[in-house]
C-alpha positions in Angstrom: 15.0 11.3 1.7 14.5 7.7 0.7 11.7 5.6 2.1 12.2 1.8 2.4 9.2 -0.3 1.5 8.8 -4.1 1.4 7.0 -7.1 2.8 6.8 -7.5 6.6 3.7 -9.4 7.5 4.2 -13.2 7.8 8.0 -12.9 7.5 10.3 -13.9 10.4 11.2 -10.9 12.5 8.9 -8.8 10.2 11.7 -8.8 7.6 13.5 -6.2 9.7 17.0 -7.6 8.8 16.3 -6.9 5.1 15.1 -3.4 5.9 18.1 -2.7 8.1 20.5 -4.0 5.5 18.9 -1.7 2.9 19.2 1.2 5.2 22.9 0.6 5.6 23.3 0.4 1.8 21.3 3.6 1.2 23.1 5.6 3.9 26.5 4.4 2.6 25.6 5.8 -0.8 24.7 9.1 0.9 20.9 8.9 1.2 18.9 10.2 4.1 16.6 7.3 5.0 13.3 6.6 6.6 13.2 2.9 7.7 9.7 1.7 8.8 11.5 -1.2 10.6 12.7 1.3 13.2 9.3 1.4 14.8 9.0 -0.6 18.0 6.3 -3.3 17.6 5.9 -3.0 21.3 4.2 0.4 21.0 0.8 -1.4 21.0 -0.3 0.0 17.7 -2.1 -2.1 15.2 -1.2 -2.5 11.5 -3.4 0.4 10.4 -1.7 2.7 12.9 1.7 1.9 11.6 0.5 2.3 8.0 -0.9 5.8 8.8 2.4 6.8 10.3 4.5 5.3 7.5 2.4 7.0 4.8 2.9 10.4 6.4 6.6 9.7 6.3 6.5 8.6 2.7 4.9 12.0 1.8 8.1 13.7 3.0 10.3 11.6 0.8 11.5 12.1 -2.7 12.3 8.4 -3.4 11.0 5.0 -2.5 13.3 2.0 -2.4 11.3 -1.3 -2.9 12.7 -4.4 -1.4 12.6 -7.8 -3.1 9.1 -9.3 -2.7 7.4 -5.9 -2.4 4.8 -7.0 -5.0 3.5 -9.6 -2.5 2.9 -7.0 0.2 -0.4 -5.2 0.4 1.2 -2.3 2.3 4.2 -2.0 -0.1 1.8 -2.0 -3.1 -0.2 0.8 -1.5 3.0 2.8 -0.8 4.2 2.3 -4.4 0.8 3.5 -5.7 1.1 6.6 -3.6 4.6 7.2 -4.8 3.5 6.8 -8.4 0.6 9.1 -7.9 2.8 11.8 -6.4 5.7 11.5 -8.8 8.0 10.1 -6.1 11.0 8.4 -7.7 10.8 4.6 -7.5 13.8 2.3 -7.4 14.0 -1.4 -6.9 16.4 -3.4 -4.8 18.9 -5.1 -7.0 
C-alpha cells in the first residue's frame, strides 16, 4: 500500500486537492492507497491526533509517495524519516 505524504498546514483546503489528485494517479497505476486527506477535519481531533493516526497507517504501507513541497512540512518530514528508518520505499511526485 502507498501512503501519500505532503504539506497541509497553511495551504488552502489543507492541500486536499493535491492529495486527491495523487490518489487518483496512484490508483490508476494499480496501487492500493492510504490518503490522509480522507480524514474529516470535523472530527474534532487536533493535529497531534491526526499525526498519530497517520503514522499508524504509514507503518502498514510499503511505499510513501511524497508530494511536491513535502520538505517544507514538519509532518511530511517526520513521515519520511520514519519511512527511511523502516526501509519503506520512498518515491517523489514528478
